[in-house]
TIRO-2110 file (N, C-alpha, C; in Angstrom, 1 decimal):
// TIRO-2110
1.0, -1.2, 0.1, N, 1, A
-0.2, 0.1, 0.2, CA, 1, A
1.1, 1.3, 0.0, C, 1, A
0.3, 2.4, -1.0, N, 2, A
1.3, 3.5, -1.2, CA, 2, A
0.3, 4.8, -0.7, C, 2, A
0.6, 5.5, 0.2, N, 3, A
-0.3, 6.9, 0.0, CA, 3, A
1.0, 8.0, 0.0, C, 3, A
0.8, 8.8, -1.1, N, 4, A
1.7, 9.8, -1.6, CA, 4, A
0.8, 11.2, -1.3, C, 4, A
0.6, 12.1, -0.7, N, 5, A
0.3, 13.4, -0.5, CA, 5, A
1.0, 14.3, -1.7, C, 5, A
0.2, 15.4, -2.1, N, 6, A
0.6, 16.1, -3.2, CA, 6, A
-0.1, 17.4, -2.5, C, 6, A
0.8, 17.7, -1.6, N, 7, A
0.0, 19.3, -0.6, CA, 7, A
-0.5, 20.4, -1.6, C, 7, A
0.4, 20.3, -2.6, N, 8, A
0.6, 21.6, -3.7, CA, 8, A
-0.7, 21.5, -4.2, C, 8, A
-1.1, 20.6, -5.1, N, 9, A
-2.4, 20.2, -5.7, CA, 9, A
-3.3, 19.8, -5.0, C, 9, A
-3.3, 19.7, -3.5, N, 10, A
-4.7, 19.6, -2.4, CA, 10, A
-5.0, 18.1, -2.8, C, 10, A
-3.9, 16.8, -3.2, N, 11, A
-4.4, 15.5, -3.6, CA, 11, A
-3.8, 14.6, -3.0, C, 11, A
-4.3, 13.5, -2.8, N, 12, A
-3.3, 12.5, -2.3, CA, 12, A
-3.9, 11.5, -3.4, C, 12, A
-2.7, 10.7, -3.4, N, 13, A
-2.5, 9.4, -4.2, CA, 13, A
-2.3, 8.5, -3.4, C, 13, A
-3.2, 7.0, -3.6, N, 14, A
-3.1, 5.8, -3.0, CA, 14, A
-3.2, 4.8, -3.8, C, 14, A
-2.8, 3.9, -3.5, N, 15, A
-2.3, 2.7, -4.0, CA, 15, A
-2.4, 1.4, -3.4, C, 15, A
-2.8, 0.3, -4.1, N, 16, A
-3.1, -1.1, -3.0, CA, 16, A
-3.2, -2.1, -3.6, C, 16, A
-2.5, -3.2, -3.2, N, 17, A
-2.4, -4.8, -4.3, CA, 17, A
-2.6, -5.4, -3.2, C, 17, A
-2.4, -6.9, -3.6, N, 18, A
-2.8, -7.5, -2.7, CA, 18, A
-1.3, -8.0, -1.9, C, 18, A
-0.9, -9.5, -1.2, N, 19, A
0.2, -9.7, -0.5, CA, 19, A
1.4, -10.0, -0.9, C, 19, A
1.3, -10.4, -2.5, N, 20, A
2.3, -10.6, -2.9, CA, 20, A
2.5, -9.7, -4.2, C, 20, A
3.9, -9.4, -4.3, N, 21, A
4.6, -8.0, -5.5, CA, 21, A
3.6, -8.2, -6.6, C, 21, A
3.4, -7.2, -6.9, N, 22, A
2.7, -7.4, -8.4, CA, 22, A
3.8, -6.7, -9.1, C, 22, A
3.9, -7.2, -10.5, N, 23, A
2.7, -7.8, -11.4, CA, 23, A
3.1, -9.7, -11.0, C, 23, A
3.6, -10.1, -10.2, N, 24, A
3.9, -11.4, -10.0, CA, 24, A
2.6, -12.2, -9.4, C, 24, A
1.6, -11.3, -8.9, N, 25, A
0.5, -12.0, -8.5, CA, 25, A
-0.6, -11.7, -9.3, C, 25, A
-1.8, -12.4, -9.4, N, 26, A
-3.1, -12.2, -10.1, CA, 26, A
-4.1, -11.3, -9.3, C, 26, A
-3.3, -10.7, -8.1, N, 27, A
-4.6, -9.8, -7.2, CA, 27, A
-4.6, -8.2, -7.5, C, 27, A
-5.8, -7.6, -7.7, N, 28, A
-6.4, -6.3, -8.2, CA, 28, A
-5.2, -5.5, -8.0, C, 28, A
-5.1, -4.5, -8.4, N, 29, A
-4.2, -3.3, -8.1, CA, 29, A
-5.1, -2.2, -8.3, C, 29, A
-5.2, -1.5, -7.1, N, 30, A
-6.1, 0.0, -7.3, CA, 30, A
-5.2, 1.0, -6.8, C, 30, A
-5.5, 1.9, -8.2, N, 31, A
-4.9, 3.2, -7.1, CA, 31, A
-5.8, 4.3, -8.3, C, 31, A
-5.7, 5.3, -6.5, N, 32, A
-6.5, 6.4, -6.4, CA, 32, A
-5.9, 7.5, -6.6, C, 32, A
-6.4, 8.5, -7.1, N, 33, A
-6.2, 10.2, -6.6, CA, 33, A
-7.2, 11.1, -6.4, C, 33, A
-7.1, 11.6, -4.5, N, 34, A
-8.7, 12.0, -4.4, CA, 34, A
-8.0, 13.2, -3.6, C, 34, A
-9.1, 14.1, -3.5, N, 35, A
-9.1, 15.2, -2.4, CA, 35, A
-10.0, 15.5, -1.5, C, 35, A
-9.0, 15.7, -0.2, N, 36, A
-10.0, 15.8, 0.8, CA, 36, A
-10.7, 17.1, 0.8, C, 36, A
-11.9, 16.9, 0.9, N, 37, A
-12.5, 18.5, 1.0, CA, 37, A
-12.9, 18.7, 2.4, C, 37, A
-12.7, 20.2, 2.7, N, 38, A
-13.0, 20.5, 3.9, CA, 38, A
-14.0, 21.0, 4.1, C, 38, A
-14.7, 20.4, 5.7, N, 39, A
-16.0, 20.3, 5.6, CA, 39, A
-16.0, 21.2, 7.5, C, 39, A
-17.1, 21.3, 8.3, N, 40, A
-17.0, 21.7, 9.6, CA, 40, A
-16.5, 20.0, 10.4, C, 40, A
-16.2, 20.4, 11.5, N, 41, A
-16.2, 19.0, 12.4, CA, 41, A
-17.5, 17.9, 12.7, C, 41, A
-18.8, 18.8, 12.4, N, 42, A
-19.8, 18.3, 12.7, CA, 42, A
-20.1, 17.4, 11.3, C, 42, A
-20.0, 17.9, 9.8, N, 43, A
-20.2, 17.3, 8.7, CA, 43, A
-19.4, 16.2, 8.5, C, 43, A
-19.9, 15.4, 7.7, N, 44, A
-18.9, 14.0, 7.2, CA, 44, A
-17.7, 14.6, 6.5, C, 44, A
-16.9, 13.9, 6.5, N, 45, A
-15.5, 14.4, 5.6, CA, 45, A
-15.7, 13.8, 4.1, C, 45, A
-15.1, 14.4, 3.1, N, 46, A
-15.6, 14.1, 1.6, CA, 46, A
-14.2, 13.6, 1.3, C, 46, A
-14.0, 12.8, 0.7, N, 47, A
-12.9, 12.3, -0.5, CA, 47, A
-13.4, 12.3, -1.6, C, 47, A
-13.2, 13.3, -2.5, N, 48, A
-13.9, 13.0, -4.0, CA, 48, A
-12.2, 12.4, -4.9, C, 48, A
-12.8, 11.6, -5.7, N, 49, A
-12.3, 10.8, -5.9, CA, 49, A
-12.1, 11.5, -7.7, C, 49, A
-10.8, 11.7, -7.7, N, 50, A
-10.5, 12.7, -9.2, CA, 50, A
-10.2, 11.5, -10.2, C, 50, A
-9.6, 10.9, -10.3, N, 51, A
-9.1, 10.0, -10.8, CA, 51, A
-8.9, 8.8, -10.4, C, 51, A
-9.1, 7.7, -11.2, N, 52, A
-8.4, 6.1, -10.7, CA, 52, A
-8.4, 5.0, -11.3, C, 52, A
-7.8, 4.0, -11.2, N, 53, A
-7.6, 2.9, -12.0, CA, 53, A
-7.2, 1.1, -11.4, C, 53, A
-7.9, 0.4, -12.0, N, 54, A
-8.0, -1.0, -11.4, CA, 54, A
-7.3, -2.1, -12.3, C, 54, A
-6.2, -2.7, -11.8, N, 55, A
-5.7, -3.9, -12.9, CA, 55, A
-5.5, -4.8, -12.2, C, 55, A
-6.2, -6.1, -13.2, N, 56, A
-5.9, -7.3, -12.6, CA, 56, A
-5.4, -8.3, -13.8, C, 56, A
-5.8, -9.5, -13.5, N, 57, A
-5.0, -10.4, -14.3, CA, 57, A
-3.8, -10.1, -14.7, C, 57, A
-2.7, -9.8, -13.8, N, 58, A
-1.1, -10.2, -14.3, CA, 58, A
-1.0, -8.4, -14.8, C, 58, A
-2.0, -7.9, -15.1, N, 59, A
-1.7, -6.2, -15.5, CA, 59, A
-2.2, -6.2, -17.0, C, 59, A
-2.9, -7.4, -17.3, N, 60, A
-3.5, -7.4, -19.1, CA, 60, A
-4.6, -6.7, -19.3, C, 60, A
-5.3, -6.5, -18.1, N, 61, A
-6.5, -5.3, -18.6, CA, 61, A
-6.4, -4.2, -17.3, C, 61, A
-6.6, -3.2, -17.8, N, 62, A
-6.8, -1.9, -16.9, CA, 62, A
-7.7, -1.3, -17.4, C, 62, A
-8.7, -1.0, -16.4, N, 63, A
-9.9, -0.5, -16.1, CA, 63, A
-10.1, 1.1, -15.6, C, 63, A
-10.6, 2.0, -16.3, N, 64, A
-10.7, 3.1, -15.5, CA, 64, A
-11.8, 3.1, -14.7, C, 64, A
-11.4, 4.1, -13.3, N, 65, A
-12.5, 3.9, -12.4, CA, 65, A
-13.6, 5.6, -12.8, C, 65, A
-14.5, 5.6, -12.7, N, 66, A
-15.3, 7.1, -13.0, CA, 66, A
-15.0, 8.3, -11.2, C, 66, A
-14.7, 9.2, -11.5, N, 67, A
-14.7, 10.5, -10.2, CA, 67, A
-15.9, 9.8, -9.7, C, 67, A
-15.8, 10.1, -8.2, N, 68, A
-16.9, 9.9, -7.6, CA, 68, A
-16.6, 10.6, -6.1, C, 68, A
-17.2, 10.7, -4.8, N, 69, A
-17.0, 11.5, -3.8, CA, 69, A
-17.7, 10.2, -2.6, C, 69, A
-16.9, 10.0, -1.6, N, 70, A
-17.3, 9.6, -0.5, CA, 70, A
-17.1, 10.3, 0.8, C, 70, A
-18.4, 10.2, 1.2, N, 71, A
-18.7, 10.8, 2.5, CA, 71, A
-18.1, 9.7, 3.7, C, 71, A
-17.4, 10.5, 4.5, N, 72, A
-17.1, 9.8, 6.0, CA, 72, A
-17.4, 10.2, 7.2, C, 72, A
-18.3, 9.5, 7.8, N, 73, A
-19.2, 9.7, 8.9, CA, 73, A
-18.1, 9.6, 10.0, C, 73, A
-18.8, 10.6, 11.2, N, 74, A
-18.0, 10.3, 12.3, CA, 74, A
-18.4, 9.3, 13.1, C, 74, A
-17.9, 9.1, 14.0, N, 75, A
-18.2, 7.8, 14.8, CA, 75, A
-19.3, 9.0, 16.2, C, 75, A
-20.5, 8.0, 16.1, N, 76, A
-21.5, 8.2, 17.4, CA, 76, A
-20.6, 8.2, 18.6, C, 76, A
-21.1, 9.2, 19.7, N, 77, A
-20.5, 8.8, 21.4, CA, 77, A
-20.7, 7.4, 21.3, C, 77, A
-19.8, 6.5, 22.2, N, 78, A
-19.5, 5.3, 22.2, CA, 78, A
-19.9, 5.3, 23.9, C, 78, A
-21.0, 4.8, 24.5, N, 79, A
-21.2, 4.3, 25.8, CA, 79, A
-20.5, 3.3, 26.1, C, 79, A
-19.5, 3.8, 27.7, N, 80, A
-18.8, 2.7, 28.3, CA, 80, A
-19.2, 2.1, 29.0, C, 80, A
-20.1, 3.4, 30.1, N, 81, A
-20.5, 2.6, 31.2, CA, 81, A
-21.9, 3.6, 31.8, C, 81, A
-22.8, 3.1, 32.6, N, 82, A
-23.8, 3.9, 33.3, CA, 82, A
-24.2, 3.1, 34.4, C, 82, A
-24.0, 3.6, 35.6, N, 83, A
-24.0, 3.0, 36.8, CA, 83, A
-24.7, 4.2, 37.6, C, 83, A
-24.8, 3.5, 38.7, N, 84, A
-26.0, 4.5, 39.5, CA, 84, A
-25.3, 4.2, 41.4, C, 84, A
-25.2, 5.3, 41.8, N, 85, A
-24.7, 5.4, 43.5, CA, 85, A
-25.5, 6.2, 44.1, C, 85, A
-26.2, 5.5, 45.2, N, 86, A
-26.8, 6.5, 46.3, CA, 86, A
-26.4, 7.8, 46.3, C, 86, A
-25.2, 7.8, 46.8, N, 87, A
-24.4, 9.1, 47.0, CA, 87, A
-24.0, 9.9, 46.0, C, 87, A
-23.5, 9.4, 44.6, N, 88, A
-23.1, 10.2, 43.3, CA, 88, A
-24.3, 10.5, 42.6, C, 88, A
-24.9, 9.7, 42.3, N, 89, A
-26.4, 9.6, 41.5, CA, 89, A
-25.6, 8.8, 40.4, C, 89, A
-26.4, 9.1, 39.0, N, 90, A
-26.1, 8.7, 38.0, CA, 90, A
-24.4, 8.7, 37.6, C, 90, A
-23.9, 8.0, 37.0, N, 91, A
-22.6, 8.4, 36.7, CA, 91, A
-22.5, 7.4, 35.2, C, 91, A
-22.2, 8.5, 33.9, N, 92, A
-22.1, 7.8, 32.5, CA, 92, A
-20.4, 8.2, 32.0, C, 92, A
-20.0, 6.9, 31.5, N, 93, A
-18.8, 7.1, 31.1, CA, 93, A
-19.0, 6.9, 29.4, C, 93, A
-18.2, 7.8, 28.7, N, 94, A
-17.9, 7.3, 27.4, CA, 94, A
-17.0, 7.7, 26.7, C, 94, A
-16.4, 6.9, 25.9, N, 95, A
-15.4, 6.8, 25.0, CA, 95, A
-15.3, 8.3, 24.2, C, 95, A
-14.4, 9.2, 24.1, N, 96, A
-14.0, 10.1, 23.1, CA, 96, A
-13.1, 10.3, 22.4, C, 96, A
-13.2, 11.4, 21.1, N, 97, A
-12.6, 11.4, 20.3, CA, 97, A
-11.8, 12.2, 20.3, C, 97, A
-10.3, 12.7, 19.6, N, 98, A
-9.8, 13.9, 20.2, CA, 98, A
-10.2, 15.1, 19.8, C, 98, A
-10.3, 15.8, 20.0, N, 99, A
-10.7, 17.7, 19.2, CA, 99, A
-12.5, 17.7, 19.4, C, 99, A
-13.0, 16.4, 19.8, N, 100, A
-14.9, 16.8, 19.3, CA, 100, A
-15.1, 17.2, 20.7, C, 100, A
-16.1, 18.1, 21.0, N, 101, A
-16.8, 18.3, 21.7, CA, 101, A
-18.3, 18.0, 22.3, C, 101, A
-18.2, 17.3, 23.5, N, 102, A
-19.4, 16.7, 23.8, CA, 102, A
-20.3, 17.2, 24.7, C, 102, A
-21.4, 17.5, 25.0, N, 103, A
-22.4, 17.8, 26.0, CA, 103, A
-23.3, 16.4, 26.1, C, 103, A
-23.3, 16.4, 27.4, N, 104, A
-24.6, 15.8, 28.5, CA, 104, A
-25.6, 16.5, 28.2, C, 104, A
-26.9, 16.1, 27.7, N, 105, A
-28.5, 16.9, 27.8, CA, 105, A
-29.5, 15.8, 28.7, C, 105, A
-30.4, 16.4, 29.6, N, 106, A
-31.0, 15.2, 29.9, CA, 106, A
-32.5, 16.1, 29.8, C, 106, A
-33.6, 15.1, 30.3, N, 107, A
-34.9, 15.3, 29.8, CA, 107, A
-35.6, 14.6, 30.5, C, 107, A
-37.2, 15.1, 31.0, N, 108, A
-37.9, 14.4, 31.9, CA, 108, A
-39.1, 13.9, 30.8, C, 108, A
-39.1, 14.3, 29.9, N, 109, A
-40.0, 13.8, 28.8, CA, 109, A
-39.7, 13.5, 27.3, C, 109, A
-38.5, 13.4, 26.9, N, 110, A
-38.2, 13.2, 25.5, CA, 110, A
-38.5, 13.9, 24.6, C, 110, A
-38.9, 15.2, 25.2, N, 111, A
-39.0, 16.3, 24.2, CA, 111, A
-38.4, 17.5, 24.7, C, 111, A
-38.1, 17.9, 25.5, N, 112, A
-37.6, 19.3, 26.1, CA, 112, A
-36.0, 18.3, 26.6, C, 112, A
-35.0, 19.0, 25.8, N, 113, A
-33.7, 18.4, 26.4, CA, 113, A
-32.5, 19.7, 27.1, C, 113, A
-32.3, 19.4, 28.0, N, 114, A
-31.4, 20.6, 28.7, CA, 114, A
-30.1, 20.2, 29.2, C, 114, A
-28.9, 21.2, 28.5, N, 115, A
-27.8, 20.9, 28.9, CA, 115, A
-27.5, 20.7, 30.6, C, 115, A
-26.6, 19.5, 31.1, N, 116, A
-26.3, 19.0, 32.5, CA, 116, A
-24.6, 19.5, 32.4, C, 116, A
-24.7, 20.6, 32.8, N, 117, A
-23.2, 21.3, 33.0, CA, 117, A
-22.5, 21.6, 31.9, C, 117, A
-21.1, 22.1, 31.7, N, 118, A
-20.7, 22.5, 30.8, CA, 118, A
-20.4, 21.3, 29.6, C, 118, A
-19.9, 21.5, 28.4, N, 119, A
-19.4, 20.8, 27.3, CA, 119, A
-17.8, 20.6, 27.6, C, 119, A
-17.6, 19.2, 27.3, N, 120, A
-16.4, 18.9, 27.4, CA, 120, A
-15.8, 18.6, 25.8, C, 120, A
-14.3, 19.0, 25.8, N, 121, A
-13.6, 18.5, 24.8, CA, 121, A
-13.4, 16.7, 24.9, C, 121, A
-13.1, 16.3, 23.4, N, 122, A
-12.3, 14.9, 24.0, CA, 122, A
-10.9, 15.0, 23.6, C, 122, A
-10.4, 13.9, 24.5, N, 123, A
-9.0, 13.3, 24.2, CA, 123, A
-8.4, 12.2, 23.9, C, 123, A
-9.7, 11.6, 23.4, N, 124, A
-9.6, 10.2, 23.2, CA, 124, A
-9.3, 9.3, 24.0, C, 124, A
-9.7, 9.4, 25.5, N, 125, A
-9.7, 8.8, 27.1, CA, 125, A
-11.1, 8.9, 27.2, C, 125, A
-11.7, 7.9, 28.0, N, 126, A
-12.9, 7.9, 28.8, CA, 126, A
-13.4, 9.0, 29.1, C, 126, A
-14.4, 9.6, 29.3, N, 127, A
-15.0, 10.7, 30.1, CA, 127, A
-16.1, 10.3, 30.4, C, 127, A
-16.1, 10.8, 32.2, N, 128, A
-17.0, 10.4, 33.1, CA, 128, A
-18.0, 11.9, 33.1, C, 128, A
-18.8, 11.6, 33.1, N, 129, A
-20.2, 12.5, 33.4, CA, 129, A
-21.0, 11.9, 34.9, C, 129, A
-21.3, 13.3, 35.7, N, 130, A
-22.0, 12.6, 36.8, CA, 130, A
-23.5, 13.5, 36.9, C, 130, A
-25.0, 13.2, 37.0, N, 131, A
-26.2, 13.9, 37.1, CA, 131, A
-26.5, 13.2, 38.9, C, 131, A
-26.2, 14.3, 40.0, N, 132, A
-26.5, 13.9, 41.0, CA, 132, A
-27.8, 14.0, 41.5, C, 132, A
-28.7, 14.3, 40.7, N, 133, A
-30.1, 14.6, 40.9, CA, 133, A
-31.1, 12.8, 40.8, C, 133, A
-31.1, 12.8, 42.0, N, 134, A
-31.4, 11.3, 42.1, CA, 134, A
-33.4, 11.2, 42.6, C, 134, A
-33.8, 12.3, 42.6, N, 135, A
-35.2, 12.4, 42.8, CA, 135, A
-36.5, 12.2, 41.7, C, 135, A
-35.9, 12.3, 40.7, N, 136, A
-37.2, 12.4, 39.7, CA, 136, A
-37.4, 10.8, 39.6, C, 136, A
-38.8, 11.0, 39.1, N, 137, A
-39.2, 9.4, 39.2, CA, 137, A
-38.8, 8.7, 37.3, C, 137, A
-38.2, 9.6, 36.6, N, 138, A
-37.8, 9.2, 35.3, CA, 138, A
-37.0, 10.7, 35.0, C, 138, A
-35.9, 9.9, 34.3, N, 139, A
-34.8, 11.1, 33.5, CA, 139, A
-34.0, 10.3, 32.4, C, 139, A
-34.0, 10.8, 31.6, N, 140, A
-33.6, 10.5, 30.1, CA, 140, A
-31.9, 11.2, 29.8, C, 140, A
-31.3, 10.5, 29.3, N, 141, A
-29.8, 11.4, 29.0, CA, 141, A
-29.5, 10.9, 27.3, C, 141, A
-28.9, 12.0, 26.8, N, 142, A
-28.2, 11.9, 25.5, CA, 142, A
-27.2, 12.7, 25.3, C, 142, A
-26.1, 12.3, 24.6, N, 143, A
-24.7, 12.9, 24.4, CA, 143, A
-24.7, 13.4, 23.4, C, 143, A
-24.4, 14.6, 23.1, N, 144, A
-24.5, 15.4, 21.7, CA, 144, A
-23.0, 16.0, 21.7, C, 144, A
-22.6, 15.9, 20.6, N, 145, A
-21.4, 16.3, 19.6, CA, 145, A
-21.8, 17.8, 19.5, C, 145, A
-21.1, 18.9, 19.5, N, 146, A
-21.6, 20.1, 19.5, CA, 146, A
-20.3, 20.8, 18.8, C, 146, A
-20.5, 21.6, 18.0, N, 147, A
-19.4, 22.6, 17.1, CA, 147, A
-18.6, 23.1, 18.2, C, 147, A
END
């Protein structure tokens, strides 16, 4: 596999083949040139394939690939644990991604959501959030990734 950035052109070239050296194997070879289009942190990253080709059968057949766009979605917040203690209340632990900002929101009716405390910037390490409120008959939680 070969990944070659061309910063001046704003492009990345990518090539991949099977485990044996090509053309000594009949494994397909894929070669792409693509641009990573800038987006906000909450929008999917877009890879715009500028050109590409695939070769197989010992390199005797080469087919061009059409231009395409691939949208890469960010991962949803991942709940690691949810625990309750009479002393501390509800404790929510989630795995974070570096640079994303997370906010815990609460609701009593699943229609109206209120932030619980400050937003937290992810570090790639688990984040523990606590709701000390234990007197409500029902309480719902959601984690939101915010800009």
